[in-house]
Structures are given as structure tokens and as C-alpha cells.
A tleap script that builds the chain and sets N, CA, C and O, in Angstrom:
source leaprc.protein.ff14SB
mol = sequence {
  NMET GLN ASP LEU ARG ALA ALA LEU GLU ARG
  LEU ARG ILE GLU ALA GLU GLU CYS GLU LEU
  ILE SER LYS LEU ALA THR ASN GLN ALA LYS
  LYS ASP LEU PHE ALA LYS LEU ALA ALA HIE
  HIE ARG THR LEU ALA GLY GLU VAL GLU ARG
  ALA MET LYS SER GLY PRO LYS CGLY
}
set mol.1.N position { 3.136 -24.690 12.489 }
set mol.1.CA position { 4.558 -24.983 12.425 }
set mol.1.C position { 4.937 -25.497 11.040 }
set mol.1.O position { 6.052 -25.267 10.571 }
set mol.2.N position { 4.019 -26.184 10.398 }
set mol.2.CA position { 4.284 -26.706 9.050 }
set mol.2.C position { 4.521 -25.559 8.068 }
set mol.2.O position { 5.357 -25.659 7.170 }
set mol.3.N position { 3.771 -24.466 8.250 }
set mol.3.CA position { 3.954 -23.297 7.383 }
set mol.3.C position { 5.352 -22.724 7.528 }
set mol.3.O position { 5.970 -22.327 6.540 }
set mol.4.N position { 5.853 -22.680 8.756 }
set mol.4.CA position { 7.202 -22.166 8.986 }
set mol.4.C position { 8.255 -23.075 8.361 }
set mol.4.O position { 9.240 -22.592 7.802 }
set mol.5.N position { 8.054 -24.376 8.452 }
set mol.5.CA position { 9.002 -25.310 7.829 }
set mol.5.C position { 9.032 -25.127 6.319 }
set mol.5.O position { 10.100 -25.146 5.708 }
set mol.6.N position { 7.874 -24.954 5.726 }
set mol.6.CA position { 7.795 -24.744 4.279 }
set mol.6.C position { 8.454 -23.420 3.899 }
set mol.6.O position { 9.166 -23.346 2.897 }
set mol.7.N position { 8.223 -22.386 4.686 }
set mol.7.CA position { 8.842 -21.091 4.418 }
set mol.7.C position { 10.358 -21.174 4.551 }
set mol.7.O position { 11.092 -20.602 3.746 }
set mol.8.N position { 10.817 -21.883 5.562 }
set mol.8.CA position { 12.250 -22.055 5.772 }
set mol.8.C position { 12.896 -22.776 4.591 }
set mol.8.O position { 13.938 -22.357 4.089 }
set mol.9.N position { 12.275 -23.844 4.164 }
set mol.9.CA position { 12.810 -24.601 3.025 }
set mol.9.C position { 12.831 -23.750 1.759 }
set mol.9.O position { 13.802 -23.779 1.002 }
set mol.10.N position { 11.774 -23.005 1.534 }
set mol.10.CA position { 11.709 -22.149 0.339 }
set mol.10.C position { 12.789 -21.061 0.371 }
set mol.10.O position { 13.416 -20.781 -0.650 }
set mol.11.N position { 13.006 -20.455 1.530 }
set mol.11.CA position { 14.045 -19.433 1.653 }
set mol.11.C position { 15.435 -20.019 1.388 }
set mol.11.O position { 16.271 -19.387 0.742 }
set mol.12.N position { 15.668 -21.217 1.887 }
set mol.12.CA position { 16.968 -21.860 1.650 }
set mol.12.C position { 17.168 -22.158 0.166 }
set mol.12.O position { 18.257 -21.957 -0.372 }
set mol.13.N position { 16.123 -22.633 -0.485 }
set mol.13.CA position { 16.207 -22.918 -1.926 }
set mol.13.C position { 16.459 -21.635 -2.702 }
set mol.13.O position { 17.301 -21.604 -3.599 }
set mol.14.N position { 15.732 -20.580 -2.360 }
set mol.14.CA position { 15.912 -19.305 -3.052 }
set mol.14.C position { 17.323 -18.757 -2.842 }
set mol.14.O position { 17.904 -18.181 -3.762 }
set mol.15.N position { 17.874 -18.930 -1.652 }
set mol.15.CA position { 19.244 -18.484 -1.388 }
set mol.15.C position { 20.230 -19.235 -2.284 }
set mol.15.O position { 21.143 -18.634 -2.849 }
set mol.16.N position { 20.042 -20.544 -2.408 }
set mol.16.CA position { 20.921 -21.340 -3.267 }
set mol.16.C position { 20.787 -20.928 -4.729 }
set mol.16.O position { 21.784 -20.836 -5.446 }
set mol.17.N position { 19.563 -20.682 -5.167 }
set mol.17.CA position { 19.343 -20.269 -6.555 }
set mol.17.C position { 19.978 -18.907 -6.831 }
set mol.17.O position { 20.594 -18.709 -7.879 }
set mol.18.N position { 19.831 -17.980 -5.906 }
set mol.18.CA position { 20.436 -16.663 -6.085 }
set mol.18.C position { 21.958 -16.765 -6.114 }
set mol.18.O position { 22.611 -16.079 -6.900 }
set mol.19.N position { 22.516 -17.606 -5.272 }
set mol.19.CA position { 23.965 -17.789 -5.265 }
set mol.19.C position { 24.446 -18.364 -6.594 }
set mol.19.O position { 25.464 -17.926 -7.130 }
set mol.20.N position { 23.726 -19.330 -7.119 }
set mol.20.CA position { 24.087 -19.917 -8.411 }
set mol.20.C position { 24.015 -18.872 -9.521 }
set mol.20.O position { 24.923 -18.776 -10.348 }
set mol.21.N position { 22.944 -18.096 -9.538 }
set mol.21.CA position { 22.809 -17.045 -10.553 }
set mol.21.C position { 23.959 -16.055 -10.422 }
set mol.21.O position { 24.516 -15.610 -11.426 }
set mol.22.N position { 24.312 -15.713 -9.198 }
set mol.22.CA position { 25.413 -14.789 -8.971 }
set mol.22.C position { 26.715 -15.323 -9.557 }
set mol.22.O position { 27.480 -14.582 -10.173 }
set mol.23.N position { 26.955 -16.606 -9.360 }
set mol.23.CA position { 28.189 -17.214 -9.865 }
set mol.23.C position { 28.207 -17.301 -11.385 }
set mol.23.O position { 29.270 -17.225 -12.001 }
set mol.24.N position { 27.039 -17.459 -11.987 }
set mol.24.CA position { 26.959 -17.620 -13.436 }
set mol.24.C position { 26.831 -16.306 -14.200 }
set mol.24.O position { 27.083 -16.262 -15.404 }
set mol.25.N position { 26.449 -15.255 -13.521 }
set mol.25.CA position { 26.233 -13.962 -14.187 }
set mol.25.C position { 27.546 -13.432 -14.756 }
set mol.25.O position { 28.607 -13.583 -14.150 }
set mol.26.N position { 27.456 -12.813 -15.919 }
set mol.26.CA position { 28.636 -12.228 -16.543 }
set mol.26.C position { 28.742 -10.739 -16.244 }
set mol.26.O position { 29.821 -10.157 -16.358 }
set mol.27.N position { 27.651 -10.133 -15.869 }
set mol.27.CA position { 27.602 -8.712 -15.540 }
set mol.27.C position { 27.896 -8.550 -14.044 }
set mol.27.O position { 27.237 -9.179 -13.216 }
set mol.28.N position { 28.878 -7.717 -13.691 }
set mol.28.CA position { 29.270 -7.558 -12.289 }
set mol.28.C position { 28.134 -7.028 -11.422 }
set mol.28.O position { 28.003 -7.430 -10.266 }
set mol.29.N position { 27.327 -6.146 -11.956 }
set mol.29.CA position { 26.201 -5.607 -11.180 }
set mol.29.C position { 25.210 -6.714 -10.829 }
set mol.29.O position { 24.671 -6.745 -9.723 }
set mol.30.N position { 24.973 -7.619 -11.772 }
set mol.30.CA position { 24.061 -8.738 -11.508 }
set mol.30.C position { 24.683 -9.719 -10.522 }
set mol.30.O position { 23.986 -10.250 -9.657 }
set mol.31.N position { 25.987 -9.967 -10.641 }
set mol.31.CA position { 26.680 -10.832 -9.675 }
set mol.31.C position { 26.480 -10.293 -8.265 }
set mol.31.O position { 26.121 -11.029 -7.346 }
set mol.32.N position { 26.721 -8.987 -8.112 }
set mol.32.CA position { 26.595 -8.357 -6.800 }
set mol.32.C position { 25.166 -8.399 -6.287 }
set mol.32.O position { 24.933 -8.696 -5.115 }
set mol.33.N position { 24.213 -8.106 -7.151 }
set mol.33.CA position { 22.807 -8.101 -6.757 }
set mol.33.C position { 22.364 -9.477 -6.269 }
set mol.33.O position { 21.750 -9.591 -5.208 }
set mol.34.N position { 22.668 -10.513 -7.032 }
set mol.34.CA position { 22.215 -11.844 -6.649 }
set mol.34.C position { 22.970 -12.389 -5.439 }
set mol.34.O position { 22.417 -13.176 -4.671 }
set mol.35.N position { 24.219 -11.984 -5.260 }
set mol.35.CA position { 24.946 -12.360 -4.044 }
set mol.35.C position { 24.284 -11.711 -2.828 }
set mol.35.O position { 24.149 -12.331 -1.773 }
set mol.36.N position { 23.879 -10.464 -2.994 }
set mol.36.CA position { 23.200 -9.756 -1.909 }
set mol.36.C position { 21.843 -10.401 -1.613 }
set mol.36.O position { 21.468 -10.553 -0.451 }
set mol.37.N position { 21.119 -10.775 -2.651 }
set mol.37.CA position { 19.829 -11.452 -2.458 }
set mol.37.C position { 20.012 -12.796 -1.751 }
set mol.37.O position { 19.213 -13.159 -0.888 }
set mol.38.N position { 21.052 -13.523 -2.112 }
set mol.38.CA position { 21.330 -14.807 -1.459 }
set mol.38.C position { 21.580 -14.600 0.034 }
set mol.38.O position { 21.048 -15.333 0.867 }
set mol.39.N position { 22.389 -13.603 0.363 }
set mol.39.CA position { 22.670 -13.310 1.770 }
set mol.39.C position { 21.392 -12.908 2.506 }
set mol.39.O position { 21.180 -13.304 3.652 }
set mol.40.N position { 20.553 -12.128 1.850 }
set mol.40.CA position { 19.302 -11.690 2.469 }
set mol.40.C position { 18.380 -12.887 2.738 }
set mol.40.O position { 17.779 -12.980 3.809 }
set mol.41.N position { 18.274 -13.784 1.781 }
set mol.41.CA position { 17.436 -14.969 1.978 }
set mol.41.C position { 17.985 -15.840 3.110 }
set mol.41.O position { 17.212 -16.427 3.866 }
set mol.42.N position { 19.290 -15.927 3.229 }
set mol.42.CA position { 19.873 -16.699 4.338 }
set mol.42.C position { 19.571 -16.047 5.681 }
set mol.42.O position { 19.311 -16.736 6.667 }
set mol.43.N position { 19.605 -14.722 5.716 }
set mol.43.CA position { 19.258 -14.004 6.940 }
set mol.43.C position { 17.801 -14.268 7.315 }
set mol.43.O position { 17.488 -14.536 8.476 }
set mol.44.N position { 16.925 -14.191 6.336 }
set mol.44.CA position { 15.506 -14.469 6.590 }
set mol.44.C position { 15.300 -15.909 7.064 }
set mol.44.O position { 14.506 -16.159 7.971 }
set mol.45.N position { 16.009 -16.844 6.456 }
set mol.45.CA position { 15.906 -18.239 6.875 }
set mol.45.C position { 16.357 -18.394 8.325 }
set mol.45.O position { 15.753 -19.148 9.088 }
set mol.46.N position { 17.401 -17.692 8.701 }
set mol.46.CA position { 17.861 -17.723 10.095 }
set mol.46.C position { 16.811 -17.194 11.050 }
set mol.46.O position { 16.621 -17.734 12.140 }
set mol.47.N position { 16.129 -16.136 10.639 }
set mol.47.CA position { 15.062 -15.574 11.469 }
set mol.47.C position { 13.910 -16.563 11.637 }
set mol.47.O position { 13.380 -16.722 12.736 }
set mol.48.N position { 13.528 -17.219 10.559 }
set mol.48.CA position { 12.450 -18.214 10.631 }
set mol.48.C position { 12.874 -19.370 11.529 }
set mol.48.O position { 12.084 -19.865 12.332 }
set mol.49.N position { 14.117 -19.791 11.390 }
set mol.49.CA position { 14.624 -20.893 12.213 }
set mol.49.C position { 14.599 -20.526 13.702 }
set mol.49.O position { 14.216 -21.343 14.539 }
set mol.50.N position { 15.006 -19.306 14.024 }
set mol.50.CA position { 14.963 -18.855 15.412 }
set mol.50.C position { 13.523 -18.801 15.929 }
set mol.50.O position { 13.261 -19.157 17.078 }
set mol.51.N position { 12.606 -18.363 15.093 }
set mol.51.CA position { 11.197 -18.309 15.484 }
set mol.51.C position { 10.661 -19.710 15.769 }
set mol.51.O position { 9.877 -19.915 16.696 }
set mol.52.N position { 11.097 -20.662 14.960 }
set mol.52.CA position { 10.635 -22.041 15.160 }
set mol.52.C position { 11.188 -22.603 16.473 }
set mol.52.O position { 10.485 -23.320 17.185 }
set mol.53.N position { 12.424 -22.286 16.788 }
set mol.53.CA position { 13.049 -22.806 18.015 }
set mol.53.C position { 12.457 -22.171 19.265 }
set mol.53.O position { 12.346 -22.821 20.305 }
set mol.54.N position { 12.077 -20.900 19.162 }
set mol.54.CA position { 11.543 -20.212 20.342 }
set mol.54.C position { 10.124 -20.641 20.647 }
set mol.54.O position { 9.654 -20.487 21.775 }
set mol.55.N position { 9.431 -21.184 19.643 }
set mol.55.CA position { 8.078 -21.672 19.850 }
set mol.55.C position { 7.076 -20.556 19.990 }
set mol.55.O position { 7.417 -19.381 19.852 }
set mol.56.N position { 5.832 -20.921 20.266 }
set mol.56.CA position { 4.772 -19.919 20.376 }
set mol.56.C position { 4.988 -19.024 21.591 }
set mol.56.O position { 5.419 -19.480 22.650 }
set mol.57.N position { 4.686 -17.769 21.420 }
set mol.57.CA position { 4.797 -16.796 22.526 }
set mol.57.C position { 3.421 -16.611 23.146 }
set mol.57.O position { 2.391 -16.658 22.473 }
set mol.58.N position { 3.448 -16.400 24.451 }
set mol.58.CA position { 2.191 -16.078 25.124 }
set mol.58.C position { 1.745 -17.123 25.979 }
set mol.58.O position { 0.698 -16.996 26.615 }
savepdb mol mol.pdb
quit
């Protein structure tokens, strides 16, 4: 479970970093790319969070 918590925290940090880069980028293509990466990391974090709440299967 500790591994999942660490993964969740890392995904959240990466999402925040990508969002910041997106806001600071001057190139529209880079803004769009990093905004998309931020959204993807948030989706992954949500999946990890759901896995943690559901607990072990079996």
C-alpha cells in the first residue's frame, strides 16, 4: 500500500508540474501538450486512488 501512496503522490506532483509548464509555455503546441499531460496524470492518479480504496482483490 505504501508503494501506491508514493505513486499517487508522484502523479499528483507531476500533474501540477505539467500544468505549471503549460501556463508558462510561450509556444501554443507546448501549452496544449503539457495541459494534456497534466490531465493524463490526474486521470492516472484517480485510478491509483480508486485501486487503493477498493483494496486487495481475491
